[in-house]
Backbone as JSON Lines, residues from 0, in Angstrom:
{"i":0,"aa":"M","n":[0.94,-1.33,0.38],"ca":[0.24,-0.11,0.18],"c":[0.55,0.8,0.1]}
{"i":1,"aa":"G","n":[0.65,2.14,-0.69],"ca":[1.43,3.42,-0.82],"c":[0.77,4.57,0.59]}
{"i":2,"aa":"D","n":[2.15,5.62,-0.03],"ca":[1.6,6.35,1.29],"c":[0.47,7.21,0.71]}
{"i":3,"aa":"V","n":[0.1,7.7,-0.07],"ca":[-1.22,8.19,-0.53],"c":[-2.22,7.25,0.31]}
{"i":4,"aa":"E","n":[-2.39,6.34,-0.21],"ca":[-3.5,5.03,0.51],"c":[-3.43,4.99,2.32]}
{"i":5,"aa":"K","n":[-2.18,4.71,2.67],"ca":[-2.43,4.48,4.48],"c":[-3.09,6.3,4.38]}
{"i":6,"aa":"V","n":[-2.62,7.43,4.24],"ca":[-3.16,8.71,4.35],"c":[-4.22,8.62,4.31]}
{"i":7,"aa":"K","n":[-4.81,8.49,3.1],"ca":[-6.19,7.6,2.86],"c":[-7.4,7.29,3.82]}
{"i":8,"aa":"E","n":[-6.54,6.29,4.16],"ca":[-7.12,5.2,4.91],"c":[-7.39,5.57,5.96]}
{"i":9,"aa":"E","n":[-6.43,6.76,7.01],"ca":[-6.22,6.9,7.96],"c":[-7.19,8.48,8.34]}
{"i":10,"aa":"A","n":[-7.5,9.0,7.49],"ca":[-8.59,9.87,6.99],"c":[-10.0,9.52,6.95]}
{"i":11,"aa":"V","n":[-9.88,8.82,6.43],"ca":[-11.02,8.08,6.57],"c":[-11.45,7.39,8.09]}
{"i":12,"aa":"Q","n":[-10.52,6.97,8.94],"ca":[-10.98,6.95,10.4],"c":[-10.83,7.74,10.78]}
{"i":13,"aa":"I","n":[-10.49,8.89,10.7],"ca":[-10.8,10.15,11.61],"c":[-11.83,11.04,10.85]}
{"i":14,"aa":"L","n":[-12.58,10.97,9.81],"ca":[-13.98,11.41,9.39],"c":[-14.75,10.78,9.87]}
{"i":15,"aa":"G","n":[-14.92,9.15,10.27],"ca":[-15.41,8.11,10.7],"c":[-15.94,8.08,12.17]}
{"i":16,"aa":"A","n":[-15.23,9.39,12.64],"ca":[-14.85,9.15,14.51],"c":[-15.58,10.77,14.49]}
{"i":17,"aa":"S","n":[-16.11,10.88,13.99],"ca":[-16.24,12.6,14.11],"c":[-17.69,12.54,14.4]}
{"i":18,"aa":"E","n":[-18.14,13.3,16.01],"ca":[-19.07,13.18,15.89],"c":[-20.49,14.15,14.2]}
{"i":19,"aa":"V","n":[-19.94,15.12,13.74],"ca":[-20.6,15.68,12.75],"c":[-19.71,16.54,11.89]}
{"i":20,"aa":"L","n":[-19.89,16.03,10.52],"ca":[-18.96,16.2,9.68],"c":[-19.11,17.83,8.5]}
{"i":21,"aa":"P","n":[-18.5,18.67,8.24],"ca":[-18.55,19.39,7.63],"c":[-19.35,19.35,5.6]}
{"i":22,"aa":"K","n":[-20.12,20.39,5.5],"ca":[-20.24,19.63,4.13],"c":[-19.83,20.38,3.33]}
{"i":23,"aa":"L","n":[-18.49,21.02,3.34],"ca":[-17.88,21.33,2.28],"c":[-16.11,21.64,3.06]}
{"i":24,"aa":"V","n":[-15.03,21.52,2.42],"ca":[-13.95,22.25,3.19],"c":[-13.29,22.29,2.3]}
{"i":25,"aa":"V","n":[-12.55,23.95,2.1],"ca":[-11.89,24.3,1.28],"c":[-10.46,24.54,1.98]}
{"i":26,"aa":"F","n":[-9.59,25.49,0.92],"ca":[-8.36,25.24,1.24],"c":[-7.35,26.15,0.44]}
{"i":27,"aa":"D","n":[-6.82,26.74,1.06],"ca":[-5.45,28.0,0.35],"c":[-5.08,27.0,-0.42]}
{"i":28,"aa":"L","n":[-4.16,27.56,-1.18],"ca":[-3.5,26.61,-2.1],"c":[-1.87,26.69,-1.45]}
{"i":29,"aa":"D","n":[-1.37,28.2,-1.9],"ca":[0.38,27.91,-1.41],"c":[0.25,27.56,-0.28]}
{"i":30,"aa":"Y","n":[1.61,27.4,0.53],"ca":[2.14,26.27,2.07],"c":[0.78,25.86,2.13]}
{"i":31,"aa":"T","n":[-0.08,25.5,1.69],"ca":[-1.68,25.05,2.84],"c":[-1.53,23.2,1.87]}
{"i":32,"aa":"L","n":[-2.2,23.57,0.4],"ca":[-1.35,22.4,-0.43],"c":[-0.43,22.01,-0.97]}
{"i":33,"aa":"W","n":[0.26,22.96,-1.4],"ca":[1.6,22.76,-2.01],"c":[2.17,24.01,-1.53]}
{"i":34,"aa":"P","n":[3.87,22.87,-1.02],"ca":[4.94,23.92,-0.74],"c":[5.46,25.46,-1.31]}
{"i":35,"aa":"F","n":[4.88,25.86,-2.1],"ca":[6.04,26.81,-2.4],"c":[4.51,28.1,-2.7]}
{"i":36,"aa":"Y","n":[5.11,29.21,-2.96],"ca":[4.23,30.4,-3.47],"c":[4.11,30.16,-5.87]}
{"i":37,"aa":"C","n":[2.46,29.99,-6.46],"ca":[2.92,29.68,-7.69],"c":[3.33,30.59,-8.7]}
{"i":38,"aa":"E","n":[3.32,32.51,-7.66],"ca":[3.29,33.25,-8.49],"c":[5.61,33.72,-8.56]}
{"i":39,"aa":"C","n":[6.21,32.53,-8.34],"ca":[7.44,32.24,-7.89],"c":[7.74,30.98,-8.77]}
{"i":40,"aa":"R","n":[6.65,30.47,-9.39],"ca":[6.99,28.57,-10.28],"c":[6.55,29.28,-11.56]}
{"i":41,"aa":"S","n":[6.81,28.36,-12.54],"ca":[6.32,28.25,-13.92],"c":[5.31,27.77,-13.66]}
{"i":42,"aa":"K","n":[4.34,28.16,-15.47],"ca":[3.51,26.71,-15.28],"c":[3.64,25.7,-15.74]}
{"i":43,"aa":"R","n":[4.92,25.3,-16.68],"ca":[5.84,24.72,-17.31],"c":[6.48,23.63,-16.37]}
{"i":44,"aa":"E","n":[6.48,23.76,-15.06],"ca":[7.05,22.92,-14.26],"c":[5.81,21.35,-13.54]}
{"i":45,"aa":"M","n":[6.22,20.85,-13.03],"ca":[5.36,19.97,-12.1],"c":[5.23,20.57,-10.89]}
{"i":46,"aa":"P","n":[4.28,20.56,-10.07],"ca":[4.09,20.62,-9.56],"c":[3.94,19.5,-7.83]}
{"i":47,"aa":"S","n":[4.01,19.58,-6.59],"ca":[3.94,18.59,-6.13],"c":[3.04,18.96,-4.68]}
{"i":48,"aa":"L","n":[1.6,17.84,-4.12],"ca":[1.68,18.52,-2.98],"c":[2.4,18.44,-1.57]}
{"i":49,"aa":"Y","n":[1.65,18.79,-0.86],"ca":[2.8,18.31,0.63],"c":[1.93,16.78,0.78]}
{"i":50,"aa":"P","n":[2.92,16.34,1.61],"ca":[2.58,15.15,1.82],"c":[1.25,13.6,1.95]}
{"i":51,"aa":"H","n":[0.34,15.18,2.52],"ca":[-0.39,14.37,3.21],"c":[-2.1,14.61,2.42]}
{"i":52,"aa":"A","n":[-1.64,15.83,1.57],"ca":[-2.81,16.48,0.9],"c":[-3.17,15.62,-0.09]}
{"i":53,"aa":"T","n":[-3.27,15.15,-0.74],"ca":[-3.67,13.67,-1.7],"c":[-4.5,12.89,-1.08]}
{"i":54,"aa":"G","n":[-3.58,12.56,0.02],"ca":[-4.73,10.87,0.66],"c":[-6.06,11.92,1.24]}
{"i":55,"aa":"I","n":[-5.53,13.34,2.23],"ca":[-6.7,14.18,2.87],"c":[-8.1,14.11,1.51]}
{"i":56,"aa":"L","n":[-7.39,14.9,0.54],"ca":[-8.65,15.24,-0.2],"c":[-9.51,13.99,-0.88]}
{"i":57,"aa":"L","n":[-9.11,12.24,-1.02],"ca":[-9.41,11.46,-1.8],"c":[-10.74,11.04,-0.24]}
{"i":58,"aa":"A","n":[-9.93,11.01,0.31],"ca":[-11.0,11.08,1.91],"c":[-12.04,11.8,1.83]}
{"i":59,"aa":"L","n":[-12.28,13.03,2.13],"ca":[-13.27,13.66,2.28],"c":[-13.75,13.01,1.11]}
{"i":60,"aa":"K","n":[-13.38,12.98,-0.34],"ca":[-14.24,13.22,-1.53],"c":[-14.67,11.7,-1.28]}
{"i":61,"aa":"Q","n":[-14.15,10.91,-0.82],"ca":[-14.73,9.32,-0.16],"c":[-15.89,9.73,0.48]}
{"i":62,"aa":"K","n":[-15.8,9.93,1.1],"ca":[-16.91,10.35,2.13],"c":[-18.15,11.2,1.83]}
{"i":63,"aa":"G","n":[-17.81,11.75,0.81],"ca":[-19.06,12.97,0.34],"c":[-19.09,14.15,0.08]}
{"i":64,"aa":"I","n":[-18.34,14.76,0.63],"ca":[-17.84,15.96,1.29],"c":[-17.61,17.1,0.23]}
{"i":65,"aa":"H","n":[-18.02,17.64,0.12],"ca":[-17.62,18.7,-0.99],"c":[-16.43,19.4,-0.92]}
{"i":66,"aa":"L","n":[-15.11,19.84,-1.97],"ca":[-14.36,20.57,-1.58],"c":[-14.11,21.98,-2.61]}
{"i":67,"aa":"A","n":[-13.38,22.53,-1.72],"ca":[-13.07,23.96,-2.62],"c":[-12.17,24.83,-2.21]}
{"i":68,"aa":"I","n":[-11.98,25.99,-3.44],"ca":[-10.33,26.13,-3.4],"c":[-10.58,27.82,-2.62]}
{"i":69,"aa":"A","n":[-9.69,28.43,-2.28],"ca":[-10.28,29.39,-1.34],"c":[-8.2,30.56,-2.11]}
{"i":70,"aa":"S","n":[-8.17,31.14,-2.5],"ca":[-6.51,31.03,-3.33],"c":[-6.28,33.0,-3.2]}
{"i":71,"aa":"R","n":[-5.47,33.52,-2.71],"ca":[-5.49,35.27,-3.13],"c":[-4.84,35.17,-3.78]}
{"i":72,"aa":"S","n":[-4.18,34.3,-5.05],"ca":[-2.7,34.33,-5.71],"c":[-2.89,35.47,-6.79]}
{"i":73,"aa":"P","n":[-1.9,35.91,-7.75],"ca":[-2.14,36.93,-7.89],"c":[-2.02,36.41,-9.5]}
{"i":74,"aa":"T","n":[-1.43,35.03,-9.63],"ca":[-1.06,34.05,-10.89],"c":[-2.33,32.95,-10.84]}
{"i":75,"aa":"P","n":[-3.06,33.17,-11.17],"ca":[-4.5,32.28,-11.15],"c":[-4.72,31.45,-12.02]}
{"i":76,"aa":"H","n":[-3.83,31.73,-13.05],"ca":[-3.52,31.04,-14.58],"c":[-1.98,29.84,-14.41]}
{"i":77,"aa":"I","n":[-1.39,29.84,-13.37],"ca":[-0.68,29.16,-12.81],"c":[-1.04,28.08,-11.8]}
{"i":78,"aa":"A","n":[-2.0,28.61,-11.13],"ca":[-2.66,27.69,-9.88],"c":[-3.42,26.37,-10.47]}
{"i":79,"aa":"S","n":[-4.51,27.42,-11.8],"ca":[-5.3,26.46,-12.63],"c":[-4.05,25.48,-13.32]}
{"i":80,"aa":"S","n":[-3.31,26.29,-13.88],"ca":[-2.21,24.98,-14.79],"c":[-2.24,23.85,-13.5]}
{"i":81,"aa":"F","n":[-1.21,24.03,-12.31],"ca":[-0.95,23.04,-11.78],"c":[-2.45,21.99,-11.29]}
{"i":82,"aa":"L","n":[-3.23,22.95,-10.94],"ca":[-4.59,21.89,-10.0],"c":[-4.92,20.45,-11.68]}
{"i":83,"aa":"N","n":[-4.6,21.29,-12.94],"ca":[-4.96,20.48,-14.3],"c":[-3.79,19.29,-13.62]}
{"i":84,"aa":"K","n":[-2.17,19.64,-13.74],"ca":[-1.19,19.0,-13.71],"c":[-1.48,17.99,-12.94]}
{"i":85,"aa":"L","n":[-1.7,18.07,-11.7],"ca":[-1.98,17.23,-10.42],"c":[-3.93,16.3,-10.13]}
{"i":86,"aa":"N","n":[-4.46,16.39,-11.58],"ca":[-5.21,15.8,-11.89],"c":[-6.37,15.98,-10.95]}
{"i":87,"aa":"L","n":[-6.32,17.44,-10.25],"ca":[-7.44,17.82,-9.03],"c":[-8.19,18.32,-9.83]}
{"i":88,"aa":"N","n":[-8.54,19.2,-10.6],"ca":[-9.72,19.94,-11.15],"c":[-11.13,19.32,-10.92]}
{"i":89,"aa":"S","n":[-11.13,18.41,-11.61],"ca":[-12.56,18.09,-10.82],"c":[-12.97,17.76,-9.78]}
{"i":90,"aa":"I","n":[-12.43,17.75,-8.85],"ca":[-12.49,17.18,-7.33],"c":[-12.98,18.51,-7.02]}
{"i":91,"aa":"F","n":[-13.34,20.2,-7.21],"ca":[-13.66,20.88,-6.41],"c":[-14.52,21.49,-6.96]}
{"i":92,"aa":"V","n":[-15.75,21.85,-6.17],"ca":[-16.96,21.61,-6.79],"c":[-16.58,23.34,-6.72]}
{"i":93,"aa":"A","n":[-16.14,24.56,-6.46],"ca":[-15.79,26.03,-6.17],"c":[-14.61,26.57,-6.03]}
{"i":94,"aa":"Q","n":[-13.75,26.98,-7.08],"ca":[-12.15,27.57,-7.46],"c":[-12.18,29.01,-7.14]}
{"i":95,"aa":"E","n":[-11.96,29.49,-6.51],"ca":[-11.68,30.79,-6.31],"c":[-10.57,31.18,-6.32]}
{"i":96,"aa":"I","n":[-9.98,31.77,-6.97],"ca":[-8.81,32.12,-7.51],"c":[-8.05,33.31,-7.57]}
{"i":97,"aa":"F","n":[-7.7,34.45,-7.04],"ca":[-7.73,35.7,-7.16],"c":[-6.71,36.76,-6.28]}
{"i":98,"aa":"S","n":[-6.13,37.54,-7.36],"ca":[-6.03,38.68,-6.24],"c":[-6.84,39.34,-5.02]}
{"i":99,"aa":"S","n":[-7.03,39.45,-3.72],"ca":[-7.42,40.12,-3.29],"c":[-7.16,40.78,-2.37]}
{"i":100,"aa":"W","n":[-7.38,42.12,-1.38],"ca":[-6.63,42.34,-0.35],"c":[-7.32,42.52,1.18]}
{"i":101,"aa":"T","n":[-8.86,41.15,0.73],"ca":[-9.83,41.3,1.78],"c":[-9.68,40.07,2.56]}
{"i":102,"aa":"H","n":[-8.62,39.58,2.66],"ca":[-8.38,38.68,4.2],"c":[-9.72,37.25,3.64]}
{"i":103,"aa":"K","n":[-9.93,37.17,1.88],"ca":[-10.97,35.88,1.75],"c":[-11.8,36.27,2.22]}
{"i":104,"aa":"T","n":[-12.59,36.52,2.5],"ca":[-14.14,36.87,2.71],"c":[-14.63,37.19,1.01]}
{"i":105,"aa":"D","n":[-14.2,38.05,0.1],"ca":[-14.33,37.87,-1.0],"c":[-14.93,36.34,-1.9]}
{"i":106,"aa":"H","n":[-13.78,35.73,-1.34],"ca":[-13.35,34.3,-1.96],"c":[-14.32,33.18,-1.14]}
{"i":107,"aa":"F","n":[-14.59,33.3,0.22],"ca":[-15.77,32.67,0.4],"c":[-17.85,32.77,-0.02]}
{"i":108,"aa":"Q","n":[-17.79,34.45,0.1],"ca":[-18.92,34.87,-0.28],"c":[-19.49,34.1,-1.82]}
{"i":109,"aa":"K","n":[-17.83,34.37,-2.38],"ca":[-18.24,33.63,-4.11],"c":[-18.53,32.05,-3.73]}
{"i":110,"aa":"I","n":[-17.5,31.38,-2.96],"ca":[-18.51,30.06,-2.55],"c":[-19.91,29.56,-2.04]}
{"i":111,"aa":"H","n":[-19.6,30.49,-1.14],"ca":[-21.54,30.74,-1.02],"c":[-22.07,30.71,-1.41]}
{"i":112,"aa":"S","n":[-22.01,31.28,-2.96],"ca":[-23.32,31.6,-3.33],"c":[-23.13,30.29,-5.01]}
{"i":113,"aa":"T","n":[-22.21,29.91,-5.35],"ca":[-21.83,29.15,-5.95],"c":[-23.02,27.35,-5.01]}
{"i":114,"aa":"T","n":[-22.6,27.2,-3.9],"ca":[-22.4,26.27,-3.53],"c":[-24.08,25.64,-2.63]}
{"i":115,"aa":"G","n":[-24.53,27.67,-1.86],"ca":[-25.43,27.18,-2.1],"c":[-25.0,27.23,-0.17]}
{"i":116,"aa":"V","n":[-24.14,26.38,0.82],"ca":[-23.27,26.07,1.79],"c":[-23.54,27.12,2.7]}
{"i":117,"aa":"P","n":[-23.94,27.1,3.79],"ca":[-23.68,28.2,4.81],"c":[-22.41,27.84,5.35]}
{"i":118,"aa":"F","n":[-21.93,29.33,5.76],"ca":[-20.65,29.11,6.51],"c":[-20.24,27.94,7.85]}
{"i":119,"aa":"N","n":[-21.78,28.27,8.79],"ca":[-21.29,27.5,9.39],"c":[-21.44,26.24,9.34]}
{"i":120,"aa":"S","n":[-21.37,25.57,8.09],"ca":[-21.22,24.21,7.13],"c":[-19.96,23.79,6.72]}
{"i":121,"aa":"M","n":[-19.36,24.92,6.92],"ca":[-17.98,25.23,6.22],"c":[-16.86,24.71,7.16]}
{"i":122,"aa":"L","n":[-15.55,23.78,6.74],"ca":[-13.78,24.36,7.49],"c":[-13.3,24.84,6.4]}
{"i":123,"aa":"F","n":[-12.11,25.54,7.39],"ca":[-11.18,25.97,5.99],"c":[-9.89,25.82,6.42]}
{"i":124,"aa":"F","n":[-9.06,25.54,5.68],"ca":[-7.32,25.65,6.11],"c":[-6.21,26.3,5.26]}
{"i":125,"aa":"D","n":[-6.07,26.69,6.5],"ca":[-4.97,28.04,4.91],"c":[-3.04,28.21,6.04]}
{"i":126,"aa":"D","n":[-2.85,29.0,5.91],"ca":[-1.44,29.21,5.95],"c":[-1.59,30.62,6.87]}
{"i":127,"aa":"E","n":[-2.04,31.22,6.61],"ca":[-2.04,32.78,6.87],"c":[-3.0,33.16,8.05]}
{"i":128,"aa":"N","n":[-2.6,33.51,9.78],"ca":[-3.56,33.54,10.01],"c":[-4.62,34.92,9.96]}
{"i":129,"aa":"R","n":[-4.27,35.76,9.49],"ca":[-5.11,36.84,8.89],"c":[-6.36,36.73,7.63]}
{"i":130,"aa":"N","n":[-6.41,35.51,7.27],"ca":[-6.98,34.83,7.02],"c":[-8.06,34.36,8.02]}
{"i":131,"aa":"I","n":[-7.5,33.62,8.37],"ca":[-8.31,32.61,9.5],"c":[-8.77,33.57,10.72]}
{"i":132,"aa":"Q","n":[-8.38,34.68,10.78],"ca":[-9.21,35.54,11.88],"c":[-10.02,35.66,11.3]}
{"i":133,"aa":"A","n":[-10.38,36.27,10.07],"ca":[-11.6,37.41,9.09],"c":[-12.13,36.41,8.07]}
{"i":134,"aa":"V","n":[-12.09,34.97,7.96],"ca":[-13.36,34.17,7.7],"c":[-14.01,33.31,8.67]}
{"i":135,"aa":"S","n":[-13.05,33.56,10.02],"ca":[-13.67,32.66,11.33],"c":[-14.81,33.86,11.57]}
{"i":136,"aa":"K","n":[-14.95,34.73,11.12],"ca":[-15.62,36.0,11.83],"c":[-17.19,35.86,11.08]}
{"i":137,"aa":"M","n":[-16.74,34.72,10.03],"ca":[-18.35,35.14,8.87],"c":[-18.65,33.65,10.01]}
{"i":138,"aa":"G","n":[-18.43,32.4,10.65],"ca":[-19.05,31.54,10.88],"c":[-18.24,30.57,10.55]}
{"i":139,"aa":"V","n":[-17.15,30.44,9.31],"ca":[-16.35,29.23,8.78],"c":[-15.87,28.77,10.18]}
{"i":140,"aa":"T","n":[-15.43,27.37,10.32],"ca":[-14.54,27.0,10.95],"c":[-13.2,26.59,10.73]}
{"i":141,"aa":"S","n":[-12.25,27.29,11.25],"ca":[-10.78,27.82,10.19],"c":[-9.97,27.45,10.9]}
{"i":142,"aa":"V","n":[-8.78,26.68,10.3],"ca":[-7.98,26.07,11.2],"c":[-6.01,26.15,9.99]}
{"i":143,"aa":"L","n":[-5.41,26.99,11.66],"ca":[-4.09,27.68,10.87],"c":[-3.47,26.31,10.28]}
{"i":144,"aa":"V","n":[-2.77,26.1,9.47],"ca":[-1.86,24.99,9.57],"c":[-0.07,25.56,9.16]}
{"i":145,"aa":"G","n":[0.71,25.06,10.01],"ca":[2.27,25.7,10.14],"c":[2.73,25.08,8.86]}
{"i":146,"aa":"N","n":[2.53,23.66,8.45],"ca":[3.74,22.8,7.35],"c":[2.43,22.47,6.24]}
{"i":147,"aa":"G","n":[1.39,22.98,6.13],"ca":[1.12,22.05,4.71],"c":[-0.31,20.98,5.77]}
{"i":148,"aa":"V","n":[-1.59,20.97,5.09],"ca":[-2.3,20.83,5.78],"c":[-1.98,19.02,5.69]}
{"i":149,"aa":"N","n":[-2.05,18.69,6.87],"ca":[-1.73,17.22,7.19],"c":[-3.04,15.57,7.88]}
{"i":150,"aa":"L","n":[-2.84,15.2,8.71],"ca":[-3.31,14.31,9.33],"c":[-4.12,14.93,10.94]}
{"i":151,"aa":"G","n":[-3.16,15.67,11.33],"ca":[-3.06,16.48,12.42],"c":[-4.13,17.63,12.33]}
{"i":152,"aa":"A","n":[-3.56,18.36,11.3],"ca":[-4.77,19.3,10.59],"c":[-6.04,18.96,10.84]}
{"i":153,"aa":"L","n":[-6.18,17.51,10.0],"ca":[-7.39,17.82,9.66],"c":[-8.06,16.98,10.66]}
{"i":154,"aa":"R","n":[-7.55,16.23,12.21],"ca":[-8.34,15.89,12.9],"c":[-8.63,17.16,14.36]}
{"i":155,"aa":"E","n":[-7.57,18.1,14.06],"ca":[-7.94,19.85,14.77],"c":[-8.76,19.82,14.26]}
{"i":156,"aa":"G","n":[-9.16,20.22,12.21],"ca":[-10.41,21.14,11.9],"c":[-11.64,20.07,12.38]}
{"i":157,"aa":"L","n":[-11.66,18.98,12.28],"ca":[-12.89,18.45,12.49],"c":[-13.37,18.36,13.94]}
{"i":158,"aa":"T","n":[-12.33,18.6,14.86],"ca":[-12.94,18.69,16.62],"c":[-13.68,20.27,17.1]}
{"i":159,"aa":"R","n":[-12.39,21.46,16.35],"ca":[-13.44,22.6,16.55],"c":[-14.21,22.64,15.39]}
{"i":160,"aa":"F","n":[-14.69,21.79,14.29],"ca":[-15.76,22.01,13.78],"c":[-17.05,21.45,14.31]}
{"i":161,"aa":"S","n":[-16.86,20.3,14.63],"ca":[-17.76,19.57,15.32],"c":[-18.06,20.85,16.92]}
{"i":162,"aa":"Q","n":[-17.62,21.24,17.76],"ca":[-17.43,21.75,18.57],"c":[-18.3,23.44,18.85]}
{"i":163,"aa":"N","n":[-17.58,23.56,17.06],"ca":[-18.45,24.99,16.99],"c":[-20.26,24.78,16.27]}
{"i":164,"aa":"W","n":[-20.47,23.46,15.84],"ca":[-21.19,22.76,15.29],"c":[-22.81,22.63,16.7]}
{"i":165,"aa":"N","n":[-21.85,22.22,17.87],"ca":[-22.6,21.58,18.81],"c":[-23.13,23.33,19.49]}
{"i":166,"aa":"A","n":[-22.34,24.22,19.62],"ca":[-22.4,25.22,20.28],"c":[-23.71,26.09,19.64]}
{"i":167,"aa":"S","n":[-23.56,25.54,18.31],"ca":[-24.49,26.82,17.25],"c":[-25.96,26.18,17.73]}
{"i":168,"aa":"Q","n":[-25.73,24.4,17.68],"ca":[-26.63,24.17,17.54],"c":[-27.81,24.08,19.04]}
{"i":169,"aa":"K","n":[-27.06,24.49,20.22],"ca":[-27.72,24.42,21.27],"c":[-27.92,26.43,21.62]}
{"i":170,"aa":"N","n":[-27.36,26.9,20.51],"ca":[-27.72,28.42,20.39],"c":[-29.18,28.67,20.15]}
{"i":171,"aa":"K","n":[-28.73,27.64,18.99],"ca":[-30.35,27.54,17.76],"c":[-31.39,27.35,19.14]}
{"i":172,"aa":"Q","n":[-31.55,26.26,19.75],"ca":[-31.96,25.49,20.69],"c":[-32.61,26.24,21.45]}
{"i":173,"aa":"R","n":[-32.0,27.29,22.61],"ca":[-31.94,28.03,23.49],"c":[-33.38,29.07,22.8]}
{"i":174,"aa":"W","n":[-32.68,29.71,21.24],"ca":[-33.46,30.55,21.03],"c":[-34.83,30.21,20.92]}
{"i":175,"aa":"L","n":[-35.35,28.91,20.23],"ca":[-36.33,28.17,19.47],"c":[-36.85,28.44,20.68]}
{"i":176,"aa":"D","n":[-36.57,27.65,22.08],"ca":[-37.52,28.03,23.48],"c":[-37.73,29.48,23.51]}
{"i":177,"aa":"K","n":[-36.71,29.57,23.83],"ca":[-37.92,30.75,24.21],"c":[-38.17,32.21,23.25]}
{"i":178,"aa":"Y","n":[-37.8,32.07,22.14],"ca":[-38.91,32.77,21.09],"c":[-40.56,32.27,19.91]}
{"i":179,"aa":"S","n":[-40.25,30.76,20.36],"ca":[-41.07,29.64,19.97],"c":[-42.42,28.97,20.88]}
{"i":180,"aa":"K","n":[-42.56,29.56,22.26],"ca":[-43.61,29.17,23.38],"c":[-44.57,30.25,23.2]}
{"i":181,"aa":"K","n":[-46.04,29.02,23.18],"ca":[-47.33,30.2,23.27],"c":[-47.1,30.87,24.01]}
{"i":182,"aa":"P","n":[-47.93,32.21,23.85],"ca":[-48.29,32.84,25.56],"c":[-48.93,32.17,26.61]}
{"i":183,"aa":"D","n":[-48.49,31.97,27.71],"ca":[-49.24,30.96,28.88],"c":[-51.16,31.54,28.51]}
{"i":184,"aa":"T","n":[-51.63,30.63,28.12],"ca":[-53.5,31.4,28.56],"c":[-54.03,31.13,29.43]}
{"i":185,"aa":"S","n":[-53.73,30.37,30.57],"ca":[-54.55,29.55,31.46],"c":[-54.85,30.43,32.52]}
{"i":186,"aa":"N","n":[-53.81,31.5,32.76],"ca":[-54.83,32.45,33.65],"c":[-55.48,33.38,32.83]}
{"i":187,"aa":"S","n":[-56.16,32.93,31.59],"ca":[-56.57,34.41,30.68],"c":[-58.13,34.55,31.41]}
{"i":188,"aa":"S","n":[-58.66,32.84,32.02],"ca":[-60.06,33.25,32.44],"c":[-60.3,34.35,33.64]}
{"i":189,"aa":"N","n":[-58.94,34.43,34.27],"ca":[-59.14,35.6,35.36],"c":[-59.39,36.52,35.11]}
{"i":190,"aa":"L","n":[-58.77,36.88,33.63],"ca":[-58.13,38.28,33.68],"c":[-59.68,39.13,34.08]}
{"i":191,"aa":"P","n":[-59.34,40.01,34.33],"ca":[-60.95,41.07,34.17],"c":[-61.55,41.98,33.13]}
C-alpha cells in the first residue's frame, strides 16, 4: 500500500470517528496544499503537494464532502495549470483563485453563492493567520496550518468543527425555546 493510500485510510478513520462532518472543506493553495507560492513558479513545472494532501482530499471526497479552493494568488493561471497537472480540477466544486486585499472574505462569499453551503457548515485550512481570523468571523471553522495540511490539522479541524456545530445548535435551541413558546393562556379566564 502506498503512502497516499495509507494517509487516505487514516483520514477516512478520522472522518468516521467525527461526531458531525462539514458539508464543504475549503483549502488555500500556497503553503497549504503545496509547499510554494504559485507566482514564484513557471506553469511549465510539475508541482507537488504536501505529503498528506492527496490522501486527505481523496478521503473527504470518498465521504461525500464537497471541496473548494480559496486562494489569493496573483497568478490564477499558474494555480489552475498546477491543479490540472495534478488531476485535481474536477474534485473541487468551487475554485476562487484571484488576488484580493479582503483576507478571503470575497472568496467565501463567492463560494457560498456557488454552493449554497452555509458558512457554519464549512471547514477552512490556510497558512495565514489574517485569513483565518477574517473567515472565522464569517462563521467558518478555520484552522491555521504550519507546514501544509496534514492528518493532525484534519483531526484538529474536525474537532473544532464539531465543537462549533454543537455550540451553534445549542444556541439555536435556546433561541427556539425562548421565542417559539406560545403565551401562557391558562390564567386568561381570571382576567378582568
